[in-house]
C-alpha positions in Angstrom: 259.5 159.7 177.9 258.5 156.2 176.4 256.7 154.5 179.6 253.6 155.9 180.1 252.8 157.8 184.0 249.6 157.2 184.9 247.3 159.9 186.9 246.8 158.4 190.4 243.3 156.8 190.9 241.0 158.9 192.5 240.6 158.1 196.4 237.3 157.3 196.2 237.6 154.6 194.0 239.7 152.5 196.5 238.0 149.4 197.4 235.4 149.6 194.5 235.4 146.7 192.0 237.8 147.2 189.1 234.9 148.0 186.7 234.7 151.5 188.2 238.1 152.3 187.2 237.3 152.4 183.7 236.9 156.3 183.2 240.5 156.5 185.4 241.7 153.7 182.5 240.3 155.8 179.7 241.3 159.2 180.5 245.2 157.9 181.4 244.7 156.0 177.3 243.5 159.3 175.8 241.2 158.5 174.1 240.6 154.9 174.1 244.1 153.4 173.5 244.7 149.7 173.8 247.5 149.3 176.5 249.4 146.7 174.5 249.7 147.5 170.8 248.8 151.2 171.6 246.6 151.6 168.8 242.7 153.1 169.3 239.7 151.6 169.6 236.5 153.7 169.9 234.7 150.4 171.2 235.2 147.3 172.4 238.2 148.0 174.9 238.2 145.9 178.0 239.5 146.1 181.2 242.7 144.2 181.2 244.4 142.5 184.3 248.1 142.4 183.6 248.6 139.7 185.9 245.8 137.3 185.3 242.8 137.5 187.7 243.6 133.3 188.2 246.8 133.8 189.7 246.3 136.7 191.2 242.7 137.2 193.4 244.3 139.7 195.7 245.2 142.4 193.0 241.9 142.1 190.8 240.7 145.5 192.1 244.1 146.8 192.2 244.6 149.8 190.0 248.1 149.0 189.6 247.1 146.0 187.8 244.8 147.3 185.5 244.7 148.2 181.9 242.9 148.5 178.8 242.9 146.0 175.9 241.6 145.5 172.9 239.6 142.5 171.7 242.9 141.4 169.8 245.3 141.7 172.4 243.1 140.4 175.0 242.5 137.2 172.9 246.2 137.0 172.3 247.7 137.5 175.9 244.4 135.7 177.8 245.9 134.0 181.3 249.5 134.0 179.7 251.9 134.2 182.9 255.6 133.0 182.6 255.5 131.7 186.2 252.1 129.7 186.2 252.3 126.5 184.1 248.5 125.8 184.6 247.9 128.4 182.4 245.9 127.6 178.6 248.0 129.9 176.6 251.0 128.9 175.5 251.3 126.1 177.9 254.5 124.7 176.6 256.2 127.9 176.4 259.6 127.7 178.6 261.7 131.0 177.9 260.0 132.8 180.8 259.2 135.9 178.4 257.0 138.2 180.4 254.1 140.4 178.9 255.0 144.0 177.8 253.5 146.6 180.2 253.4 150.3 179.4 253.8 151.7 182.8 257.1 149.6 183.9 259.0 149.9 180.7 260.1 151.8 177.9 258.3 150.5 174.6 260.7 152.5 172.5 263.6 150.4 173.8 262.1 147.0 172.9 260.4 148.4 169.7 260.9 150.5 166.5 258.0 150.9 163.8 258.9 150.8 160.4 257.7 154.5 158.9 257.1 152.6 155.4 254.5 150.0 156.2 253.8 150.3 160.0 255.4 147.0 161.1 256.4 146.6 164.4 260.0 145.5 164.7 262.1 144.0 167.8 265.1 146.4 168.5 268.5 144.9 168.7 269.9 144.5 172.1 269.2 142.4 175.1 265.3 142.4 175.3 265.1 141.6 171.4 263.8 138.0 171.4 261.1 138.9 174.5 260.4 141.5 172.3 260.1 139.1 169.3 257.8 137.0 171.4 255.6 139.6 172.0 255.0 141.0 168.9 255.0 137.4 166.7 254.0 134.9 169.5 251.9 136.4 172.1 250.2 139.6 171.0 250.5 139.0 167.1 251.1 142.6 166.7 251.8 142.6 163.0 248.4 141.7 161.8 247.7 143.2 158.5 245.4 145.9 160.1 247.8 146.8 162.9 250.3 147.8 160.3 247.9 149.6 158.4 246.9 151.1 161.8 250.4 152.2 162.6 251.0 153.9 159.5 247.9 156.1 159.4 249.4 157.1 162.6 252.4 158.0 161.2 250.8 159.6 158.1 248.8 161.9 160.5 251.9 163.0 162.2 253.4 163.8 158.9 250.5 165.9 157.1 249.9 168.0 160.0 253.8 168.7 160.2 253.6 169.6 156.3 250.4 171.9 157.1 252.3 173.7 159.9 255.2 174.8 157.8 253.1 176.9 155.6 253.3 180.1 156.5 250.3 181.6 154.5 247.2 179.4 155.9 244.1 180.0 154.4 240.6 179.1 156.4 240.8 175.7 154.5 244.3 174.6 155.7 243.7 176.1 159.1 240.4 173.6 159.1 242.3 170.4 158.0 245.3 171.3 160.6 243.0 171.7 163.1 241.6 168.4 162.2 244.7 166.4 162.1 245.8 167.9 165.4 242.7 166.2 166.9 243.5 162.9 165.2 247.5 163.0 166.5 246.1 164.1 170.0 243.5 161.1 170.3 246.4 158.9 169.3 249.1 160.8 171.7 249.7 157.4 173.7 251.2 155.9 170.8 253.9 158.6 169.6 254.6 159.0 173.3 255.2 155.1 173.6 257.1 154.7 170.5 259.3 157.7 170.9 257.8 158.8 167.4 259.6 162.3 166.3 257.0 165.4 166.9 258.1 168.8 166.3 257.5 171.3 169.3 254.7 173.1 167.6 252.8 170.0 166.8 253.5 168.6 170.3 252.2 171.9 172.0 248.9 172.0 170.0 248.1 168.3 171.0 248.9 168.9 174.5 247.0 172.1 174.1 244.1 170.1 172.5 244.1 167.3 175.2 244.1 169.9 178.3 240.9 171.5 176.6 238.9 168.6 175.7 240.4 165.7 178.2 237.7 165.1 180.7 238.8 165.4 184.6 237.8 162.9 187.4 236.9 164.1 190.6 239.5 162.7 193.7 
């Protein structure tokens, strides 16, 4: 299940300005994960309009158009939209490629993560050129720091799986495992979006951690 399913927005937020949806977005992207690169940022995540505000005035406060974006992805996307030639971002781009949308499509069908260095690659298939466009041209998702962050996400999983296989775990190992489970839980949208293989044991621990620690919104 690589496409992320959002919890319904609380009814009490209906009609309110989009800034009031931040807590709801944070809960759906536990914990503070960018909607485009799927990497974790504890600070500076902005509420992002997938369809730019200047082209969709009627959707400015529509929760179905709201995502969270890091400053890097936001600076790459800006006002890009393939149907609007008045855009300032890539105004001469004519291939009509749309921006990736984690709620509408399966990222794992578009991308794969190279386990050796964290590089994001476009999968072979009919959507390959669009995937490459988003990686290389629009969002620049293979910046060095981003590759390192993805590699670290994979390292957390590998290390945690190693510790889970130990049959006689002492206090120090259990503590280390607990820390790694937390690190994996905070990056769970990344693993789900890219279909990163997790054992049943690790998945169970992650989902239990999230259930016990994820804040809940009142409807």
